C-alpha positions as CSV (number, residue, x, y, z in Angstrom):
1,M,-1.5,-69.3,-4.6
2,I,1.3,-66.7,-5.0
3,D,3.4,-66.8,-8.1
4,V,7.0,-65.9,-7.4
5,Y,9.1,-64.9,-10.4
6,S,12.6,-65.5,-9.1
7,W,16.1,-66.9,-9.2
8,P,18.4,-68.3,-6.5
9,T,20.1,-65.1,-5.5
10,P,20.2,-63.2,-2.2
11,N,17.2,-61.1,-3.2
12,G,15.3,-64.0,-4.5
13,H,16.0,-66.0,-1.3
14,K,14.6,-63.2,0.8
15,V,11.1,-63.8,-0.6
16,H,11.5,-67.6,-0.7
17,I,12.4,-67.6,3.0
18,M,9.5,-65.3,3.9
19,L,7.0,-67.4,2.1
20,E,8.3,-70.5,3.8
21,E,8.2,-68.8,7.2
22,C,4.7,-67.5,6.7
23,G,3.4,-70.9,5.4
24,L,1.8,-69.3,2.4
25,P,1.2,-71.5,-0.7
26,Y,3.4,-70.3,-3.6
27,R,4.7,-71.4,-7.0
28,A,8.3,-70.5,-7.9
29,I,8.6,-69.5,-11.5
30,P,12.3,-69.4,-12.6
31,V,13.6,-66.3,-14.3
32,D,17.1,-67.2,-15.6
33,I,18.9,-63.9,-15.2
34,G,22.0,-65.3,-16.9
35,A,20.0,-66.2,-20.0
36,G,18.2,-62.8,-20.1
37,D,14.7,-64.0,-19.0
38,Q,14.4,-60.8,-17.0
39,F,14.2,-58.7,-20.2
40,K,11.2,-60.6,-21.6
41,A,8.0,-58.5,-22.0
42,D,5.9,-60.7,-19.7
43,F,8.3,-60.3,-16.9
44,L,8.8,-56.5,-17.5
45,A,5.1,-56.1,-17.2
46,I,5.3,-57.0,-13.5
47,S,8.9,-55.9,-12.8
48,P,9.7,-52.8,-14.9
49,N,13.2,-52.6,-13.4
50,N,14.0,-56.0,-14.9
51,K,15.1,-57.4,-11.6
52,I,14.0,-60.4,-9.6
53,P,12.1,-61.2,-7.5
54,A,8.5,-60.2,-8.4
55,I,5.2,-61.7,-7.2
56,V,1.7,-62.0,-8.4
57,D,-0.8,-62.6,-5.6
58,A,-4.2,-63.8,-6.9
59,D,-5.8,-62.7,-3.6
60,G,-4.7,-59.1,-3.3
61,P,-5.8,-56.6,-0.6
62,D,-9.1,-56.0,-2.3
63,G,-9.6,-59.6,-3.4
64,K,-8.2,-58.8,-6.8
65,P,-4.7,-59.9,-8.1
66,I,-1.8,-57.7,-7.3
67,S,1.7,-57.7,-8.7
68,L,4.7,-56.3,-6.9
69,F,8.4,-55.9,-7.6
70,E,11.4,-55.0,-5.3
71,S,12.2,-57.5,-2.5
72,G,11.7,-55.1,0.3
73,A,8.2,-54.1,-0.8
74,I,7.3,-57.8,-1.2
75,L,8.5,-58.5,2.3
76,L,6.4,-55.7,3.7
77,Y,3.4,-56.9,1.7
78,L,3.7,-60.4,3.0
79,A,4.2,-59.2,6.5
80,G,1.1,-57.1,6.2
81,K,-0.9,-59.9,4.6
82,T,-0.1,-62.4,7.4
83,G,0.5,-60.2,10.4
84,Q,3.9,-61.9,10.9
85,F,7.6,-60.8,11.3
86,L,7.0,-57.0,11.6
87,G,6.5,-56.6,15.3
88,K,3.4,-56.3,17.4
89,T,3.7,-52.6,18.4
90,D,4.4,-49.4,16.5
91,R,7.8,-49.2,18.2
92,E,8.7,-52.8,17.2
93,K,7.5,-52.1,13.6
94,Y,9.7,-49.0,13.2
95,E,12.7,-50.8,14.7
96,A,12.3,-53.5,12.1
97,L,11.7,-51.0,9.3
98,Q,14.9,-49.1,10.0
99,W,16.9,-52.3,9.8
100,L,15.1,-53.4,6.6
101,M,16.0,-50.0,5.1
102,F,19.6,-50.5,6.2
103,Q,19.6,-53.8,4.3
104,M,18.0,-52.3,1.2
105,G,20.3,-49.2,1.2
106,S,23.6,-50.5,2.5
107,V,23.9,-54.3,2.9
108,G,22.6,-55.3,-0.5
109,P,24.2,-52.6,-2.7
110,M,27.6,-52.6,-0.9
111,L,28.0,-56.4,-0.4
112,G,26.9,-56.9,-4.0
113,Q,29.6,-54.5,-5.2
114,A,32.3,-56.2,-3.1
115,H,31.2,-59.5,-4.5
116,H,31.3,-58.2,-8.1
117,F,34.7,-56.5,-8.0
118,R,36.3,-59.4,-6.0
119,I,34.9,-62.3,-8.1
120,Y,33.3,-61.2,-11.4
121,A,35.2,-58.1,-12.6
122,P,37.2,-59.0,-15.8
123,T,40.2,-57.2,-14.4
124,Q,41.1,-56.7,-10.7
125,I,40.8,-53.0,-9.9
126,E,42.6,-52.5,-6.6
127,Y,40.8,-49.3,-5.7
128,A,37.4,-50.8,-6.3
129,V,38.2,-54.1,-4.4
130,N,39.6,-52.1,-1.4
131,R,36.7,-49.6,-1.5
132,Y,33.9,-52.1,-1.4
133,T,35.7,-54.7,0.8
134,N,36.3,-52.0,3.4
135,E,32.7,-50.8,3.2
136,T,31.5,-54.4,3.6
137,R,33.6,-54.8,6.7
138,R,32.2,-51.6,8.1
139,I,28.7,-52.8,7.5
140,Y,29.4,-56.2,9.1
141,G,30.7,-54.1,12.0
142,V,27.5,-52.2,12.3
143,I,25.6,-55.5,12.3
144,D,27.9,-57.1,14.9
145,K,27.6,-54.1,17.3
146,Q,23.9,-54.3,17.1
147,L,23.8,-58.0,17.7
148,E,26.0,-57.6,20.7
149,K,23.0,-56.0,22.3
150,T,20.0,-57.9,20.8
151,A,19.2,-61.4,19.6
152,Y,18.1,-60.2,16.2
153,L,18.6,-57.0,14.2
154,A,15.5,-55.3,15.4
155,G,15.5,-56.6,18.9
156,D,14.7,-59.9,20.5
157,E,12.2,-61.1,17.9
158,Y,13.0,-62.4,14.4
159,T,11.7,-60.0,11.7
160,I,11.8,-59.3,8.0
161,A,15.0,-57.3,8.7
162,D,16.7,-60.6,9.5
163,I,15.0,-62.4,6.6
164,A,16.2,-59.6,4.2
165,T,19.8,-59.5,5.5
166,F,20.6,-63.2,6.1
167,P,20.8,-64.3,2.4
168,W,23.4,-61.6,1.7
169,T,25.7,-62.9,4.4
170,R,25.8,-66.4,3.0
171,S,28.6,-65.3,0.6
172,F,30.7,-63.9,3.4
173,A,33.9,-65.5,2.2
174,N,33.6,-64.0,-1.3
175,Q,33.0,-60.6,0.3
176,G,36.3,-60.9,2.2
177,I,34.8,-61.5,5.6
178,D,36.3,-63.6,8.4
179,W,33.6,-64.5,10.9
180,A,36.2,-64.5,13.7
181,D,36.1,-60.7,13.4
182,F,32.4,-60.5,13.9
183,P,31.4,-63.1,16.6
184,H,27.9,-61.6,17.4
185,A,27.0,-61.6,13.7
186,K,28.3,-65.2,13.5
187,R,26.0,-66.2,16.3
188,W,23.1,-64.6,14.6
189,F,24.0,-66.2,11.3
190,D,24.2,-69.7,12.8
191,T,20.9,-69.3,14.6
192,I,19.1,-68.3,11.5
193,S,20.8,-71.0,9.4
194,K,19.1,-73.6,11.6
195,R,15.6,-72.4,11.0
196,P,13.7,-75.1,8.9
197,A,12.0,-72.5,6.8
198,V,15.3,-70.8,6.0
199,Q,16.8,-74.1,5.0
200,R,13.9,-74.8,2.7
201,G,13.9,-71.2,1.3
202,V,17.5,-71.2,0.2
203,Q,17.0,-74.4,-1.7
204,V,14.2,-72.9,-3.8
205,L,15.4,-73.0,-7.5
206,A,18.9,-73.7,-6.2
207,D,19.3,-76.7,-8.5
208,L,18.9,-74.4,-11.5
209,R,21.7,-72.1,-10.7
210,K,24.8,-72.3,-12.8
211,P,28.3,-71.0,-12.2
212,L,28.7,-67.6,-13.8
213,D,31.7,-68.6,-15.9
214,N,30.7,-67.9,-19.4
215,D,31.0,-64.6,-21.4
216,K,27.4,-64.7,-22.6
217,A,25.9,-64.7,-19.1
218,K,28.3,-62.1,-17.9
219,E,27.4,-59.8,-20.9
220,V,23.7,-60.2,-20.1
221,L,24.2,-59.4,-16.4
222,F,26.9,-56.7,-16.6
223,G,27.3,-55.6,-20.3
224,K,25.3,-53.8,-22.9
225,T,22.3,-56.0,-22.6
226,Q,21.7,-54.9,-19.1
227,Y,21.8,-51.2,-20.0
228,A,19.8,-51.3,-23.3
229,R,16.6,-49.3,-23.0
230,K,13.7,-51.6,-22.6
């Protein structure tokens, strides 16, 4: 049994989807990031960056428990544990890894900033909105161009690169994206949306999520609480 400390966010859903795709038994343990659960000592012990998701696998590589934080590292661990979704050859593996790194370094950070400044910023800052919306459109363009040539990001097989990227594209409207401008990415998005494991994964903890419409939750996520030394 793998314990997954998580919340229904794009990064959380990456791991939920991967566990569903791999068929591994797991228990989802909610970490309410709007209430500040991510700053509790027991969570910081396994996720020192106070971010979800994190996992504890009772059956680690040496038969002993292992804890991991950072969604990309968790995806790689689960792919290694099961031998799934990371290609069969060295070439396929590195193709998948480069697109996973693209998600970790560009898709998540930039789409997240676009979402923040377009939706959650207390005042609309035109420069920030334009900066991150334009960068988001550029990133979708990179994805679209790749998917004009291949069925999935790393080639013709579904990999952890797709699992990592898909949850971030579910909020395309809030990011200022019109799918009509990215038809190949839209085809990919629709294909992945139909996978039963994906449909199950995005529902994990989803009933606990609340609208981020109160000052306390915003302060916890974006204010002094977030930046206090732990």
